[in-house]
N, C-alpha and C positions, 0 to 999 in steps of 0.2 A: 478642516477641507486643504485639498489638492489644486494646484491649479486648473489641470482638466476637472475636477468635480466643479469648480466655481464656472469653468466655462463652459460645462452641461446645462450647469442650473441655469444661468443667462440666456443661452440657447432656448431652452423649456420655456424664460417666464417672456422674454422680449420677441422671442418668436424668429422662424431661420431666416426669415427678410434681411433680421439684424443680426444675428448671426450663425449662417450655416458650418457648423463644424462637421467635418468628415469624418464617421463614424469610426473609423480603423487607425486614426493617424496615431502616428507611434513618438512624432517629433514636432518641435513645434514650427517647421515648415509647412508640416504639409496638416496642418490642423483647419485649415478652410477648406468650404467644398463651394468654389466658386466666389465672389463679390458681393457683397451687405450691401445693404442699400444706404448706410452711409460708411462706406468702407472704410475710406483713410481715416474718420476718425474713430470708427470702432476699432483698426488695426493700431493707431494711436495710444487706445486706454489698453487695448491687451499687452501689447508691447512694454507700457509702463509698468502695468501690474508686473509682468516676467522678471523687470529689470529692479523693479523697487523692491519685489520680494528676495531678491538675490536668487530667482532659479535657476535650474542648469538642465531642469529635464520638467518635462510636465506633470510627471506625477510628486514633481516636489510639495511641499505646507508654504500655502501662502495663507498670512494674517491677516484680520481687518484692517490695524492699526496701517499696517505699510502698503496696503492697498489701497486706501484711501488716502494716504500721503503722497501716492504714487499718479492717482489719477486725479488728483485737487487743481493742480497748475493747469490741465488739461482743458479742466472743466469748467476755472475759473477764465482763462482765456477764452474762451467759447462764449460765455456768457456776458463777458464784458464787453466783445466786440459789435462792434457798430453794425455788420453787415451778417449777423447771424439771424437764419430765417427760424421760423417757429417750428418746422419739424427739426431742425439739427437739436433746438433749443428743450424739443421734448424728448427727443433721445438723450441726451445727456442728462436731463433729468433721472427720465425712467433706468437708465444703464446706472449712475450712482444708488438711487433707491433700490436696485434691486439686488446691488451687491452688498448694500446696511443691511435690509431683509435676511439675505442667504447667511448672511454672516451672523446676522442672529438666531436666526433658526437651526445653525449650525454648531451652537455654543456649547461646550459640557454641561448638564442638567448637574447640581450642585445638591445632594440627598439631605434633605433637613434631618439631622438627628435630633433625637429626643432627648428633653433638657433634664438637666441630670436630678438626681430626686424623682419626688415627686409625692403623690397622695395614696396609700393603700385605704381600699374601700372593702371594708369586710359585708362579706356577703352570709347570711344565716343558712346552716344546712338545713336540708329538709327534715322535717321530724323535727327541729330545735325551736321552742316557742320563745321571742324575745319579751321581757319584762317592757 
């Protein structure tokens, strides 16, 4: 999944109130169309994802492991702070949950190969009589 695809997925799941993306964004500097509800926190998350995945462009690939490592310290700091309100707490948890779900849904599916060998089952031919 690309950085931009991840942000679009988050916008769809969290809503434009939390992730107001600009539809025609070409660079990281023009991604957002206005301010989000938790603007500073949201921008900290998306900057951390960009830097943690060593992106150079919004169409660079991101991984679940690097993304979760990047947002982990921010999440911990917010959840451990004495002055974190319930709305911020819920936004942080929703953000992390949707990132995890998003990567889970975009994992390449492995095809199951049939087991080697197998049993050959003979079928009687028409008109043939079995003893």
